[in-house]
C-alpha positions in Angstrom: 34.3 -5.3 18.5 36.1 -2.7 20.6 37.1 0.9 20.5 37.2 2.2 16.9 36.8 -1.3 15.5 33.0 -1.0 15.2 33.1 -1.4 11.4 30.6 1.4 10.8 28.0 0.2 13.2 26.5 2.2 16.1 27.9 1.7 19.6 24.3 1.4 20.7 24.0 -1.6 18.5 27.3 -3.2 19.8 26.0 -2.9 23.4 22.5 -4.2 22.5 21.1 -7.7 22.7 21.3 -8.1 18.9 24.9 -6.8 18.9 26.0 -9.5 21.4 24.9 -12.2 18.9 27.9 -11.5 16.6 28.0 -10.7 12.9 28.5 -14.2 11.4 25.6 -15.7 13.4 23.2 -13.7 11.2 25.2 -12.7 8.1 27.4 -15.8 7.8 30.8 -15.3 6.2 34.0 -16.1 8.1 35.5 -14.5 11.2 38.9 -13.7 9.8 40.8 -10.4 9.2 41.1 -10.7 5.4 38.1 -8.8 4.0 37.6 -10.9 0.9 37.7 -14.2 2.9 35.6 -12.7 5.6 32.8 -11.8 3.2 32.7 -15.0 1.3 29.3 -16.5 1.6 27.9 -13.4 3.4 24.2 -12.9 3.4 23.3 -9.2 2.9 19.7 -9.5 4.4 19.5 -12.4 6.8 15.8 -11.7 7.3 14.9 -12.1 3.7 13.9 -15.8 3.5 10.2 -16.1 4.2 10.3 -12.5 5.3 12.0 -13.2 8.6 15.0 -15.6 8.1 17.2 -15.7 11.2 14.8 -13.4 13.0 12.4 -16.3 13.3 14.9 -18.2 15.6 14.0 -15.8 18.4 10.7 -14.2 17.2 9.1 -17.4 16.0 5.5 -16.3 16.7 5.8 -13.2 14.5 7.8 -15.0 11.9 5.2 -17.8 11.6 2.4 -15.3 10.6 4.5 -12.8 8.8 5.6 -15.2 6.0 2.0 -15.0 4.7 1.4 -11.4 5.4 0.5 -8.7 2.9 3.6 -6.8 3.5 5.8 -9.7 2.6 3.8 -11.6 -0.1 1.9 -8.6 -1.5 -1.2 -10.7 -1.7 -3.5 -7.9 -2.8 -1.5 -7.1 -5.9 -1.1 -10.8 -6.7 -4.8 -11.4 -6.3 -5.7 -8.5 -8.7 -3.1 -9.5 -11.4 -4.2 -13.2 -11.2 -7.8 -12.2 -11.5 -7.6 -9.9 -14.5 -5.2 -12.2 -16.5 -7.4 -15.3 -16.2 -7.3 -17.9 -17.8 -3.7 -17.2 -18.6 -1.1 -18.7 -16.2 1.4 -16.1 -15.0 4.2 -18.6 -15.4 3.6 -18.6 -19.2 4.1 -14.9 -19.5 6.7 -12.2 -18.5 4.7 -11.2 -15.5 6.9 -13.2 -13.0 10.0 -11.5 -14.5 8.3 -8.0 -14.3 7.2 -8.9 -10.7 10.8 -9.6 -9.7 12.1 -6.5 -11.4 9.7 -4.0 -9.9 6.7 -5.1 -7.8 8.7 -7.4 -5.5 10.9 -4.5 -4.5 8.1 -3.2 -2.2 7.9 -6.4 -0.2 9.3 -6.0 3.3 11.4 -8.4 5.3 12.0 -7.8 9.0 15.2 -6.1 8.3 13.7 -3.7 5.7 11.5 -2.2 8.4 13.6 -2.5 11.6 17.2 -2.2 10.4 17.4 -0.8 6.9 15.6 1.1 4.2 13.4 -1.1 2.0 15.0 -2.3 -1.3 12.7 0.0 -3.3 14.5 2.9 -1.6 17.9 1.5 -2.5 18.4 0.0 0.9 21.0 1.3 3.4 21.0 1.1 7.2 18.6 3.3 9.1 21.1 4.2 11.8 24.3 2.2 11.6 22.7 -1.2 12.2 20.6 -0.2 15.2 17.4 -2.2 15.5 14.4 0.1 15.6 11.5 -1.5 17.5 9.2 1.2 16.0 10.2 1.7 12.3 10.7 5.4 11.5 7.9 6.1 9.1 9.7 8.6 6.9 12.5 6.1 6.1 10.4 2.8 6.0 6.7 3.3 5.5 7.0 6.2 3.2 9.5 4.4 1.0 6.7 2.1 -0.3 3.6 4.2 0.5 5.0 7.5 -0.4 3.4 8.2 -3.8 -0.1 8.7 -2.3 -0.5 8.1 1.4 2.7 9.9 2.7 2.2 12.8 0.3 -1.4 13.3 1.4 -0.6 12.7 5.1 2.1 15.4 5.2 0.2 17.8 2.9 2.6 17.5 -0.1 -0.3 16.2 -2.3 -3.8 17.6 -2.3 -5.4 20.5 -0.4 -4.2 19.9 3.1 -2.2 17.7 5.4 -3.9 15.3 7.6 -4.9 16.7 11.0 -3.5 13.6 12.8 -0.1 14.5 11.3 -0.4 18.2 11.4 -1.7 18.6 15.0 -1.6 15.2 16.5 2.0 14.4 15.3 0.9 10.8 14.9 3.0 8.2 13.1 1.8 5.3 11.0 2.0 2.8 13.9 -0.4 4.9 16.0 -3.2 3.5 13.9 -1.5 0.6 12.1 -0.4 -1.6 15.0 2.3 -4.3 14.9 -0.3 -7.1 15.1 -1.9 -5.8 11.9 1.3 -5.3 10.1 2.8 -8.6 11.0 0.0 -10.9 9.8 -2.9 -11.3 7.5 -6.2 -11.2 9.4 -8.6 -12.9 8.8 -6.8 -15.9 7.3 -6.9 -15.9 3.5 -7.9 -12.2 3.1 -6.0 -10.6 0.2 -7.3 -7.1 0.2 -6.1 -4.5 2.7 -9.5 -3.0 3.6 -10.7 -6.4 5.0 -7.8 -6.4 7.5 -8.7 -5.5 11.1 -7.3 -2.1 12.0 -8.0 0.8 14.2 -11.3 2.5 13.5 -12.0 6.3 13.8 -14.7 5.6 16.3 -12.3 4.1 18.8 -10.8 7.5 19.4 -14.0 9.4 18.5 -16.7 7.4 20.3 -19.4 10.1 19.9 -19.3 9.5 16.1 -20.3 5.9 16.7 -23.8 6.8 18.1 -26.0 7.9 15.2 -29.1 9.5 16.6 -27.4 10.0 20.0 -24.3 11.9 19.1 -23.5 15.4 20.4 -22.6 16.4 16.9 -25.8 17.0 14.9 -24.2 16.1 11.5 -23.4 12.6 12.9 -27.1 12.0 13.5 -28.1 12.8 9.9 -27.2 9.3 8.5 -27.9 5.8 9.7 -25.0 3.8 11.0 -23.0 2.1 8.2 -24.2 4.5 5.6 -21.1 6.7 4.9 -17.5 6.2 5.8 -16.0 8.9 8.0 -13.6 10.1 5.3 -16.5 11.0 3.0 -17.2 14.0 5.2 -13.7 14.6 6.7 -11.2 14.0 3.8 -10.0 16.6 1.3 -9.2 16.2 -2.3 -6.6 13.5 -2.8 -4.1 12.3 -5.3 -5.3 10.0 -8.2 -4.2 8.5 -11.5 -6.0 8.3 -14.8 -4.2 5.5 -16.5 -1.0 3.5 -16.7 0.5 1.9 -19.8 3.2 -0.4 -18.5 6.2 -1.0 -20.8 9.6 -2.6 -20.6 12.8 -0.7 -21.5 15.5 -2.9 -22.9 17.8 -0.3 -24.3 20.9 -1.9 -22.8 21.5 -5.7 -23.3 20.8 -7.6 -20.2 19.2 -4.6 -18.4 15.4 -4.4 -18.2 13.5 -1.5 -16.6 9.8 -1.4 -15.9 8.2 2.0 -16.9 5.0 3.2 -15.4 3.9 6.5 -17.1 0.6 8.0 -15.8 -1.3 11.2 -15.6 -1.6 12.5 -12.0 -4.7 14.4 -10.9 -6.6 15.4 -7.8 -10.1 14.2 -7.2 -12.8 13.7 -4.6 -15.3 11.1 -5.5 -17.9 9.3 -3.4 -18.8 5.8 -4.7 -20.7 2.7 -3.7 -18.7 0.3 -1.6 -18.7 -3.1 -3.2 -16.2 -4.5 -0.7 -18.4 -4.3 2.4 -17.4 -6.5 5.3 -17.0 -6.3 9.1 -13.9 -4.0 8.8 -15.3 -2.0 5.9 -19.1 -1.8 6.5 -20.1 1.4 4.8 -22.5 1.7 1.9 -20.7 4.7 0.5 -17.0 5.5 0.7 -14.3 7.4 -1.2 -13.0 5.8 -4.3 -9.7 6.1 -6.2 -8.9 5.2 -9.8 -6.5 2.4 -10.2 -3.9 3.2 -12.9 -4.9 0.4 -15.2 -6.1 0.0 -18.8 -6.9 -3.1 -20.8 -3.8 -2.6 -22.9 -1.5 -1.7 -20.0 0.5 -5.0 -20.4 0.3 -5.2 -24.2 4.0 -4.6 -24.7 4.8 -7.8 -22.7 3.7 -9.8 -25.8 6.4 -8.3 -28.0 9.2 -8.4 -25.4 8.3 -12.0 -24.7 9.0 -12.8 -28.3 12.4 -11.2 -28.0 13.3 -12.7 -24.6 11.7 -16.2 -24.9 11.6 -16.7 -28.6 7.8 -16.8 -28.8 5.2 -14.0 -28.4 3.0 -13.9 -25.3 -0.8 -13.9 -25.2 -2.5 -11.5 -27.5 -4.9 -10.5 -24.8 -3.0 -10.8 -21.5 -5.6 -8.8 -19.5 -8.3 -11.0 -20.8 -10.5 -10.8 -17.7 -10.4 -7.0 -17.5 -14.1 -6.5 -16.8 -14.0 -8.6 -13.6 -12.7 -5.9 -11.3 -13.4 -2.1 -11.1 -10.7 0.5 -11.7 -12.5 2.7 -9.2 -11.7 1.2 -5.8 -12.1 1.9 -2.1 -9.7 4.6 -1.1 -8.0 5.0 2.3 -7.6 8.7 2.1 -5.0 10.3 4.5 -6.0 14.0 4.2 -8.4 14.0 7.2 -9.6 17.4 8.7 -12.3 18.3 11.1 -13.8 20.9 8.6 -13.9 20.3 4.9 -15.7 21.9 2.0 -18.3 19.1 1.8 -19.2 19.1 5.5 -19.8 22.8 6.0 -23.5 22.1 5.6 -25.8 19.4 4.4 -26.2 21.1 1.1 -22.5 21.5 0.6 -22.7 17.8 -0.3 -26.3 17.1 -1.2 -27.1 18.0 -4.8 -23.5 18.3 -5.8 -23.1 15.8 -8.6 -19.4 16.6 -9.0 -18.6 15.0 -5.6 -20.1 11.6 -6.6 -18.8 9.0 -9.1 -21.4 8.8 -11.8 -21.7 7.2 -15.2 -20.5 10.4 -16.7 -17.1 10.0 -15.0 -16.5 6.7 -16.7 -14.5 6.8 -20.0 -14.6 4.4 -23.0 -12.5 1.3 -22.2 -13.3 1.3 -18.5 -14.2 -2.2 -17.1 -17.8 -3.1 -16.8 -17.3 -3.7 -13.0 -17.1 0.1 -12.6 -20.9 0.2 -13.0 -21.2 -1.4 -9.6 -19.3 1.5 -8.0 -21.1 4.5 -9.5 -23.8 6.4 -7.6 -27.0 6.3 -9.7 -29.1 8.7 -7.6 -27.4 11.8 -6.3 -28.9 12.9 -2.9 -31.1 16.0 -3.5 -30.6 19.3 -1.8 -32.5 19.6 1.4 -35.1 22.3 1.9 -34.2 24.7 4.6 
């Protein structure tokens, strides 16, 4: 490609290592001047297959692990859906179709982080086909993680922005390194909070020395008792419920609808997912937008689309998992309402998830998360 014949791509790309490879080596098609013939057999995203596609020819180490990563396979969501719908097989329901219509849009190929916007954001090149070694978080990360994390981090949801964004001007990859994003670690782990990532104490080593810290408040609790965010996060975005339905107003077109009631909460709960990378006894919890009848409409649409109704009780194993789950809150500040003094937290029942917060129809597993004994106020 020379002069003006760059076909809408950046000159920086043309002169780069990737630009020297040539269009058809990745996108296929035919190198002829006729547009229709040139685009015959063209592959829009050559990195889609197994999450890496042609990228794996040069980046084989990353590609080998990425094909099983959470960002590509969405293992966490699959694990949850598979658990609460047992003993039903997903293949016997409309779940695979709904997955393809909506959930799968958030999976990321190499290209949907390093070259283009993710599919859920309607795609489009980030900067005229330039390859971004560090994905721009506002165009890539936020496209999938924008409803909660991005809004909290930038201060668009909740009480404040996150100090790391507000004062530190830190991007997602400052904490979430490429090695974490490109693979699932340890092998077989399906839940994000078991993945090895940067810990607060790596940048704030004084906080890792209970009893010996220069900060008196850090000496008040034993190591592994409370997660850092319990003291340093502000109110965060939450959801009450979510009744999923399918809109089939137009023949051949199906839309997945996720209505929900947004709210802001701050709830400390018991951590039932403790492990080496999530060791705390108490952490912040967020309500999963799920009810037992959330997928009830699938039964009736299955009768229309497949000729026979689906299972009467698709979410048959609803009680197996809590709907109050560990929360990675991105609204961190040095000073927060609950850390102004010991008694700003102790004795304040409203800060803790208790049985009174549960509503009829909540899964039995939520009882494992509630705090049964609220820490009493301290005598001065």
